Structure formats: C-alpha cells, structure tokens
OpenMM code with the backbone's topology and positions (N, CA, C; nanometers):
from openmm import Vec3, app, unit

residues = "MET THR ALA HIS GLU LEU PRO ARG ALA GLU ASP ILE ASP ALA ILE ALA ALA ALA ILE TYR ASP ALA ASP GLN ASP MET LEU ASP GLU GLY ALA ALA GLY ARG LEU ALA ALA GLY ASP HIS ALA THR ILE SER GLU ARG LEU MET ARG LEU PRO TRP ALA ARG VAL VAL GLU ALA VAL LYS GLU SER TYR ARG ARG ARG ALA ARG ALA ALA VAL ALA ALA GLN LEU ASP THR ALA ARG VAL LEU LEU GLU ARG LEU".split()
positions = [
    Vec3(-1.4440, -0.8403, -0.6459),
    Vec3(-1.3559, -0.8282, -0.5360),
    Vec3(-1.3828, -0.9523, -0.4357),
    Vec3(-1.3559, -1.1106, -0.4104),
    Vec3(-1.3924, -1.2001, -0.3537),
    Vec3(-1.3256, -1.2174, -0.2325),
    Vec3(-1.3813, -1.2874, -0.1593),
    Vec3(-1.4298, -1.3215, -0.0043),
    Vec3(-1.2275, -1.2846, 0.0744),
    Vec3(-1.1413, -1.3234, -0.0138),
    Vec3(-0.9975, -1.3987, -0.0695),
    Vec3(-0.8726, -1.2538, -0.1186),
    Vec3(-0.9758, -1.1649, -0.1867),
    Vec3(-0.8516, -1.0911, -0.2516),
    Vec3(-0.8469, -0.9380, -0.1766),
    Vec3(-0.7930, -0.9126, -0.1520),
    Vec3(-0.7472, -0.7349, -0.0867),
    Vec3(-0.7831, -0.6609, -0.1533),
    Vec3(-0.8733, -0.4891, -0.1095),
    Vec3(-0.8780, -0.4418, -0.2284),
    Vec3(-0.7602, -0.3729, -0.2657),
    Vec3(-0.7566, -0.2848, -0.3854),
    Vec3(-0.6129, -0.2236, -0.4419),
    Vec3(-0.7060, -0.0978, -0.2876),
    Vec3(-0.5924, -0.0038, -0.3409),
    Vec3(-0.5477, 0.1832, -0.2998),
    Vec3(-0.7027, 0.1829, -0.3474),
    Vec3(-0.7314, 0.2319, -0.5025),
    Vec3(-0.8264, 0.2787, -0.5678),
    Vec3(-0.9429, 0.1978, -0.5260),
    Vec3(-0.9556, 0.0481, -0.4554),
    Vec3(-1.0970, 0.0778, -0.4308),
    Vec3(-1.1025, 0.1169, -0.2992),
    Vec3(-1.0050, 0.1121, -0.1992),
    Vec3(-1.0186, 0.2274, -0.0817),
    Vec3(-1.0668, 0.3792, -0.0687),
    Vec3(-0.9252, 0.3928, -0.2242),
    Vec3(-0.9791, 0.5263, -0.2233),
    Vec3(-1.1288, 0.5705, -0.2593),
    Vec3(-1.2244, 0.4745, -0.3773),
    Vec3(-1.3078, 0.5235, -0.4497),
    Vec3(-1.4082, 0.5546, -0.2951),
    Vec3(-1.4068, 0.4146, -0.1749),
    Vec3(-1.4971, 0.4187, -0.0505),
    Vec3(-1.5061, 0.5746, 0.0031),
    Vec3(-1.3299, 0.6357, 0.0010),
    Vec3(-1.3392, 0.7476, 0.1165),
    Vec3(-1.4335, 0.8752, -0.0218),
    Vec3(-1.3546, 0.8545, -0.1321),
    Vec3(-1.4282, 0.9305, -0.2496),
    Vec3(-1.6175, 0.9493, -0.2698),
    Vec3(-1.7364, 0.8036, -0.1523),
    Vec3(-1.8212, 0.7526, -0.1834),
    Vec3(-1.9143, 0.9013, -0.0271),
    Vec3(-1.8060, 0.7975, 0.0539),
    Vec3(-1.8477, 0.8649, 0.2167),
    Vec3(-1.8276, 1.0049, 0.2046),
    Vec3(-1.7018, 1.0667, 0.1243),
    Vec3(-1.7005, 1.2091, 0.1343),
    Vec3(-1.8286, 1.3360, 0.0417),
    Vec3(-1.8056, 1.2354, -0.0924),
    Vec3(-1.9115, 1.2724, -0.1219),
    Vec3(-2.0967, 1.3269, -0.0474),
    Vec3(-2.1116, 1.1941, 0.0007),
    Vec3(-2.2024, 1.2004, 0.0860),
    Vec3(-2.2587, 1.2622, 0.2463),
    Vec3(-2.1467, 1.3105, 0.2890),
    Vec3(-2.1292, 1.3428, 0.3403),
    Vec3(-2.0875, 1.5368, 0.2997),
    Vec3(-2.1144, 1.5534, 0.2517),
    Vec3(-2.0566, 1.6512, 0.1494),
    Vec3(-2.1968, 1.7354, 0.1116),
    Vec3(-2.2940, 1.6528, 0.0501),
    Vec3(-2.4381, 1.6944, 0.0203),
    Vec3(-2.4937, 1.7306, 0.1138),
    Vec3(-2.4635, 1.6514, 0.2783),
    Vec3(-2.5560, 1.6344, 0.3960),
    Vec3(-2.4874, 1.8261, 0.4828),
    Vec3(-2.3488, 1.7930, 0.4593),
    Vec3(-2.3143, 1.9458, 0.4325),
    Vec3(-2.3828, 2.0649, 0.2377),
    Vec3(-2.3825, 2.0532, 0.1957),
    Vec3(-2.4328, 2.1535, 0.1760),
    Vec3(-2.6201, 2.1648, 0.1797),
    Vec3(-2.6668, 2.0771, 0.2011),
    Vec3(-2.8045, 2.0469, 0.2430),
    Vec3(-2.8253, 2.2135, 0.4287),
    Vec3(-2.7630, 2.1690, 0.4379),
    Vec3(-2.6883, 2.2300, 0.5951),
    Vec3(-2.7056, 2.3426, 0.5959),
    Vec3(-2.5860, 2.4061, 0.4763),
    Vec3(-2.5364, 2.5348, 0.4444),
    Vec3(-2.6245, 2.5880, 0.3461),
    Vec3(-2.6851, 2.5412, 0.3175),
    Vec3(-2.8369, 2.5848, 0.2214),
    Vec3(-2.9290, 2.6356, 0.3585),
    Vec3(-2.9864, 2.5447, 0.4266),
    Vec3(-3.0976, 2.5817, 0.5202),
    Vec3(-3.0583, 2.7083, 0.6317),
    Vec3(-2.9125, 2.6331, 0.6361),
    Vec3(-2.9077, 2.7892, 0.7182),
    Vec3(-2.8826, 2.9514, 0.6475),
    Vec3(-2.8746, 2.9443, 0.5520),
    Vec3(-2.8357, 3.0366, 0.4926),
    Vec3(-3.0717, 3.0778, 0.4201),
    Vec3(-3.1185, 2.9560, 0.3932),
    Vec3(-3.2430, 3.0539, 0.3768),
    Vec3(-3.3565, 3.0697, 0.5236),
    Vec3(-3.2617, 3.0477, 0.6312),
    Vec3(-3.3372, 3.0433, 0.7953),
    Vec3(-3.2095, 3.2287, 0.7433),
    Vec3(-3.2140, 3.3044, 0.6743),
    Vec3(-3.1214, 3.4195, 0.7553),
    Vec3(-2.9300, 3.4498, 0.8103),
    Vec3(-2.9001, 3.2640, 0.8242),
    Vec3(-2.7936, 3.2470, 0.8753),
    Vec3(-2.6950, 3.3345, 0.7880),
    Vec3(-2.6070, 3.4252, 0.7462),
    Vec3(-2.4777, 3.4377, 0.6637),
    Vec3(-2.4094, 3.4256, 0.7293),
    Vec3(-2.3956, 3.3719, 0.8262),
    Vec3(-2.2577, 3.3575, 0.8605),
    Vec3(-2.1708, 3.2969, 0.7911),
    Vec3(-2.2354, 3.1702, 0.7524),
    Vec3(-2.1671, 3.0964, 0.6416),
    Vec3(-2.0844, 3.1677, 0.5340),
    Vec3(-2.1702, 3.2311, 0.5170),
    Vec3(-2.0187, 3.3429, 0.3845),
    Vec3(-1.9767, 3.4986, 0.4197),
    Vec3(-1.9149, 3.4648, 0.5222),
    Vec3(-1.8675, 3.5646, 0.6167),
    Vec3(-1.7655, 3.6266, 0.5395),
    Vec3(-1.7110, 3.7007, 0.5485),
    Vec3(-1.5520, 3.8123, 0.5406),
    Vec3(-1.4190, 3.6928, 0.6087),
    Vec3(-1.4830, 3.6548, 0.7155),
    Vec3(-1.3431, 3.6125, 0.7290),
    Vec3(-1.3241, 3.4370, 0.6782),
    Vec3(-1.4383, 3.4212, 0.6168),
    Vec3(-1.4579, 3.2530, 0.6027),
    Vec3(-1.4042, 3.2814, 0.4757),
    Vec3(-1.4807, 3.2906, 0.3771),
    Vec3(-1.3537, 3.3975, 0.2101),
    Vec3(-1.2546, 3.3632, 0.1886),
    Vec3(-1.1236, 3.4335, 0.2893),
    Vec3(-1.0041, 3.4231, 0.3277),
    Vec3(-0.9731, 3.3161, 0.3318),
    Vec3(-1.0347, 3.2175, 0.3507),
    Vec3(-0.9434, 3.0955, 0.4208),
    Vec3(-0.9018, 3.0306, 0.2296),
    Vec3(-0.8197, 2.9689, 0.2374),
    Vec3(-0.7541, 2.9092, 0.1320),
    Vec3(-0.8529, 2.7601, 0.1023),
    Vec3(-0.9455, 2.7558, 0.0001),
    Vec3(-1.0907, 2.6477, -0.0104),
    Vec3(-0.9909, 2.5643, -0.0426),
    Vec3(-0.9741, 2.5405, -0.1683),
    Vec3(-0.8475, 2.4227, -0.2525),
    Vec3(-0.7785, 2.3984, -0.1528),
    Vec3(-0.6919, 2.4448, -0.0194),
    Vec3(-0.6615, 2.3100, 0.0544),
    Vec3(-0.7450, 2.2641, 0.1644),
    Vec3(-0.8110, 2.3522, 0.2261),
    Vec3(-0.8799, 2.2678, 0.2824),
    Vec3(-0.9627, 2.1844, 0.2755),
    Vec3(-1.0384, 2.1994, 0.1842),
    Vec3(-1.0794, 2.0155, 0.0832),
    Vec3(-1.0203, 1.9645, 0.0083),
    Vec3(-0.8839, 1.9505, 0.0282),
    Vec3(-0.8210, 1.8838, -0.0255),
    Vec3(-0.7449, 1.8268, 0.0958),
    Vec3(-0.7859, 1.8385, 0.2043),
    Vec3(-0.7085, 1.8190, 0.3824),
    Vec3(-0.8270, 1.7658, 0.3801),
    Vec3(-0.9815, 1.8136, 0.3714),
    Vec3(-1.0827, 1.7107, 0.4225),
    Vec3(-1.0953, 1.5892, 0.3406),
    Vec3(-1.0977, 1.5942, 0.2245),
    Vec3(-1.0240, 1.4577, 0.1565),
    Vec3(-0.9979, 1.3529, 0.1727),
    Vec3(-0.8279, 1.3941, 0.2610),
    Vec3(-0.6951, 1.3088, 0.2454),
    Vec3(-0.7673, 1.2669, 0.4074),
    Vec3(-0.8534, 1.3538, 0.4713),
    Vec3(-0.8648, 1.3032, 0.5985),
    Vec3(-0.9918, 1.1544, 0.6005),
    Vec3(-1.0660, 1.1798, 0.5291),
    Vec3(-1.1619, 1.0918, 0.4892),
    Vec3(-1.1403, 0.9210, 0.4345),
    Vec3(-1.0281, 0.9974, 0.3285),
    Vec3(-0.9482, 0.8935, 0.2761),
    Vec3(-0.8787, 0.8648, 0.3716),
    Vec3(-0.8349, 0.8990, 0.4558),
    Vec3(-0.6969, 0.8013, 0.5718),
    Vec3(-0.8209, 0.7229, 0.6831),
    Vec3(-0.9082, 0.7875, 0.7236),
    Vec3(-1.1142, 0.6940, 0.7740),
    Vec3(-1.0750, 0.5611, 0.7313),
    Vec3(-1.1083, 0.5758, 0.5589),
    Vec3(-1.1442, 0.4733, 0.5002),
    Vec3(-1.0385, 0.3536, 0.4908),
    Vec3(-0.9137, 0.3862, 0.4994),
    Vec3(-0.8039, 0.2828, 0.4542),
    Vec3(-0.8330, 0.2701, 0.6026),
    Vec3(-0.7701, 0.3212, 0.7524),
    Vec3(-0.8278, 0.3217, 0.8765),
    Vec3(-0.9515, 0.1413, 0.8392),
    Vec3(-1.0611, 0.1673, 0.8560),
    Vec3(-1.1799, 0.1213, 0.8169),
    Vec3(-1.1566, -0.0085, 0.7491),
    Vec3(-1.1931, 0.0134, 0.6444),
    Vec3(-1.1032, -0.0686, 0.5548),
    Vec3(-1.0099, -0.1655, 0.6180),
    Vec3(-0.8913, -0.1539, 0.6869),
    Vec3(-0.7995, -0.1880, 0.7460),
    Vec3(-0.8483, -0.2830, 0.8542),
    Vec3(-0.9582, -0.1792, 0.9022),
    Vec3(-0.9194, -0.2806, 1.0368),
    Vec3(-1.0733, -0.4552, 1.0029),
    Vec3(-1.1025, -0.3849, 0.8728),
    Vec3(-1.2546, -0.4778, 0.8936),
    Vec3(-1.1736, -0.6273, 0.7800),
    Vec3(-1.0411, -0.5619, 0.7420),
    Vec3(-0.9481, -0.7090, 0.7030),
    Vec3(-0.8722, -0.8177, 0.7537),
    Vec3(-0.8579, -0.7101, 0.9151),
    Vec3(-0.8099, -0.7702, 1.0044),
    Vec3(-0.8163, -0.9215, 1.0354),
    Vec3(-1.0132, -0.8567, 1.0724),
    Vec3(-1.1468, -0.8858, 1.1082),
    Vec3(-1.1694, -1.0063, 1.0324),
    Vec3(-1.0916, -0.9363, 0.8892),
    Vec3(-1.1927, -1.0876, 0.7721),
    Vec3(-1.0716, -1.1378, 0.7992),
    Vec3(-0.9157, -1.1339, 0.8120),
    Vec3(-0.8499, -1.2624, 0.7755),
    Vec3(-0.8320, -1.3535, 0.9571),
    Vec3(-0.8892, -1.3040, 1.0961),
    Vec3(-0.8712, -1.3634, 1.1624),
    Vec3(-0.9513, -1.4804, 1.1441),
    Vec3(-1.0715, -1.4326, 1.0669),
    Vec3(-1.2408, -1.5162, 1.0130),
    Vec3(-1.2081, -1.6746, 0.9378),
    Vec3(-1.1511, -1.5056, 0.8117),
    Vec3(-1.0742, -1.7108, 0.7701),
    Vec3(-0.9571, -1.7921, 0.8050),
    Vec3(-0.8801, -1.7613, 0.8611),
    Vec3(-0.7560, -1.8099, 0.9238),
    Vec3(-0.8790, -1.9303, 1.0097),
    Vec3(-0.9485, -1.8888, 1.0549),
    Vec3(-1.0273, -1.9829, 1.1117),
    Vec3(-1.1229, -2.1179, 1.0158),
    Vec3(-1.0777, -2.1151, 0.9414),
    Vec3(-1.2046, -2.1959, 0.8173),
    Vec3(-1.0866, -2.3598, 0.8261),
] * unit.nanometer
topology = app.Topology()
chain = topology.addChain("A")
for resn in residues:
    res = topology.addResidue(resn, chain)
    for name in ("N", "CA", "C"):
        topology.addAtom(name, app.Element.getBySymbol(name[0]), res)
C-alpha cells in the first residue's frame, strides 16, 4: 500500500485481529499467572455460565471498531498532510 492508497476493509480487519491477538496473549498470560498463584476465580461457576462465543465475538468487534476509528483518524491526518504537499 502506497501513501496515496487508502486501506481496504480487509486491511483494517487484519490490523484489528493483530491488536486483538496481542491483547489476548497478554490476557492469557495474566490468567495463567493468577491460576498459578491459586486464584481460581477466573474459572468460577459464574464465569462458566457466560455465553463465551458471544463474548469473544463482541470483544473482537470492539477491537475492529477501535482499529477502524484509529485508522480513520490517521487517514484524516494523512489526507491533510498530502493536501499540503
């Protein structure tokens, strides 16, 4: 992608997925640390009842929206800078 090309929706989704994956890795490491320390609240019965598939999809969509907003803001800045050239 050159400076004059706008990112496609697939590019934005890839950015969002990368952000989500990095954050998920950090969350997994944190949960493993808490479990190793004897904190079993993360696997308590109340958490087991959550509709995890919907929770995960909602989180992913939230990250996609954040990534789209961040990319849109950067694109606005890039457009302004390109107009000044």
